[in-house]
N, C-alpha and C positions, 0 to 999 in steps of 0.2 A: 457477197462472199459465199462460197460453196463449202460446206462442212460435211464430212463423212464421219459417222461414228460406227466403229466395229463393236458389235455386241454378241453375247453368247447366252444361250439358255442352258442352265446347269441344274443338277439335282440339288435340292435343299440339303446341305450337308448335315443339318441337325436331324434329318430323318434317314440318312444313308446307313444301310446295313451290308455286311459282307457275308457271302455264302462260305461257311467254315470248311466245306468240302472242296468246292471248286475254286475258292479264293477270288471270286468275281463279285462285283457290285450287284446287289439285289435292287433293281430299278422298279419292279412292280409295286404300284401303290405309293411310290415316292413322288412328292410334288416337285415340279420344276419351277425355277424362278429366274429372273433376270440377274445375271452375275453382278454382285454388289459394286465392284470397281467399275464395271461398265455403266452402271447407273450414274456414278459420279462423272464419267466421261460424257454421257448423254446430257446430264444437267448442265455441264459447262458449255456444251454446244447450244443448248436452249437459252442459257443466260446471254450468249452472244446474240441470239435471235431476238431476245427481249431488248437488247441495247441498240442493235443496228437494224435498220429496216430491210436491208437487202440480203439478209442471211437465209440460206436455204439448207435445211438439215436433212441428210439422208442416213438412215440406219441400215446396216447390212449385217447379215449373219449367215453362217453355214450350219446346216442342221437338217433334221428330218422335218416332214410336213407339219408336225405339231409345234414347231418353233414359230409358226404363224401367230399363235396366241401371244407369245412374248413380244413379237414385233408390233402387234396391235396395242400392247401396253405402252410401247415406246411412242407410237402414234398418238395415243391418248394423253401422253405427257406433253406432247407438242411437236414431235418430229413431223416433217413435211412428206416424207417418202420412205418406203421400206422395201428392201430387196432381200429375198431369201434364196440362198444357194442350196439347192436340194437335188440330190441325184444319188442313186445307189453307188455310183462310181466314187463318190466322195467319202463313203463309209470307211471307218477304221483309220482315219487320218491322224497322224501325230502332228506336232507343231510345224514341222517342215512342210508336210503336204498341205496342211490347213492354210498356212501363210501363202503357199503357192496358189491355191485356189482363190483366196480372198484378194490377193494382189492382181490376179487376172481379172477379177470382177471390177476392181478399182480402175485398172487400165481401160476397161470397157466404159466405165462411167466417164473417165477422161478429165473432166473439169472439176478441180477441187483446190482449195487453199489450205485447209487444215484437216487432218485426220486425227480423230480422237480414238483412243482405245483404253480399256481398263488396264491397270498395272499387270494383273494376272487373274486367272479364273480359279474359283475355289475348288473345282473338281480336279485340277491338275497342278496348280501353283507353280507353273514353270516360268511365267513372265517372259516368254519367248516370242509369242505370235506377233505382238505389236512391233517389236524391233525387227523381226524377220520380214514383215510386210514392208517396212521402210527401206530395208536393204534391197528387197526385190524390185521395188519401183524406183529406187535411186533418189530418195529424198532424205534430208536430215531428220534426226529424231532426238527427242529429249524424253527420258523416262522419269518416273517418280515425281511428277509435276504437282506441287502443292499450291502454286499461285502463278499467274501470268498476266501480262497486259499487252495490248496490241497498239502499235504506233506505226500506221501506214503498212508497209510490207514487212516491218520488223516486229518480232515478238520477243519480249523479255520474260524469261522463265525463272522461277524459283524451283530448283531441283532438290528434293529432300535427301539428306544424308543422315547417317546414324547419329552424328553429333552436331547437326546444324543443317545448313543448306548452301547451295552454290547458285550464283546468278549467271544465266546463260542467255546470250542474245543470238537469235536465229531468224533467218528470213523465210517467208512463205514460198512454196508449199512446205509443210513440216508435219511430222507425226508426233503427237504428244500422248503419253500414257498417264492416266489420272490415278491418284490415290484418294483415300476417303477424306483426307484433310483438305482437299481442294474445295469441297462444297458439301451441301446437304441436298440430296436429290429431292425433287418435288413430287407431289402426289398427282395421280391422274385426275383430271377434272371431269365433271359430269358431261359437259359439252364435248370434251375431248373423247370420252368413251363412246358417246353417241356417234361422233364423226368417224372414229376409228373403225367401228363396226361396219360402216358403209364403204370404207375406203378399200380400193384394190391394192393387194400386195404383189409386187413383181416377183416372179419365180424364174430363176435362171438355172438351167441344167448344164451338164458338161458340154452339150452341143452349142450352147450360147456363149461359151467362153473360148478365148484363144489360148488353150492349154491342152496338152495331150493327155490321154487317159493314163499313161504310165507315169505322169507327173503329179497325180493326185491320188487320194485314197490310201488304202492299205499297202498297195504295191510300191508307192513312193515314200513310205514311212520307214526310215531306218531304225526308229525307236521301237523296241519290243518290250512289252510289260511281261516280266517273268511270273510275278505273283502279286496279288493284293491280299493283305491280311490285317486283322485287327491286333494290335500289340497286346501281349498278355498283361492282365491287370497287375499293378504293383501290390506289394504286401500291405496288409492292413496296418494303419498307423497306430502308434501307442500314445495314449494320453497320460501325462504325468500329473500327479496330484501332490498337494502339500504346500509348504511355504516356498518362497523363491529359492532359498538356500537348499532345501530338501530336494527340490526338483532339479537343481543344478547338479547336486551330488548323484542323484539317480541317473541323470543324463551322462555324466562322466563315466560312471560305472558301465552303463550300457554300451557306450562308444568304445571303451577299453575291451569289453567282452567281444566286440565285433572287429577288434584290431584296427579301428579307425584312428585312434590315438594311442 
């Protein structure tokens, strides 16, 4: 079974700051991590590898050369192969252009049964790239996967909803987007880290893919970010003291003064 996992290196959102003048992200000194939902996607692929002997897991990402570190982390967790799509022509891509580039790489790989992706990336929160890839390569997709099982060529999926889940049956090949409830990602092993440091990572540029320059990168991105900003802080909260009755009376008076009631 051939499994492809789409992953992304993202800035650690706990450390992200925004330039108050330019309205852009300050990336200097901000650590990069494997996108959390993508870690769940990778874990599910590795769980299949643990269960079945013939599973081969390929991780693929589009990004700058430093994404090599994140891919080696994936290899250290247990992936068999890593592919980095890196070219200045890919820079500035929105979800439309990104999915076009990754879909071209998947078509180049050619042989696959399941494609896993995270539900969404924490630096964009669009949840669009996975479904767009499925549309571009013409395979079925199921999003928000919280559980699934394989029976031959058929996969039974639990798709999370706000008030429960729905059960969907789909045949391979298929693209599935993972959520955190699907599993708990494993840690890198010492042996895996050692092997990952020695392993070669395949790098594909625009010249290696069957896609035109005007179909990737900034020129192919209809989405334009007007401004990024930090919301103004809310007003300071008020602590009420006294008995329950006294606090309720104070609260009612305060709400009336603000014309809430």
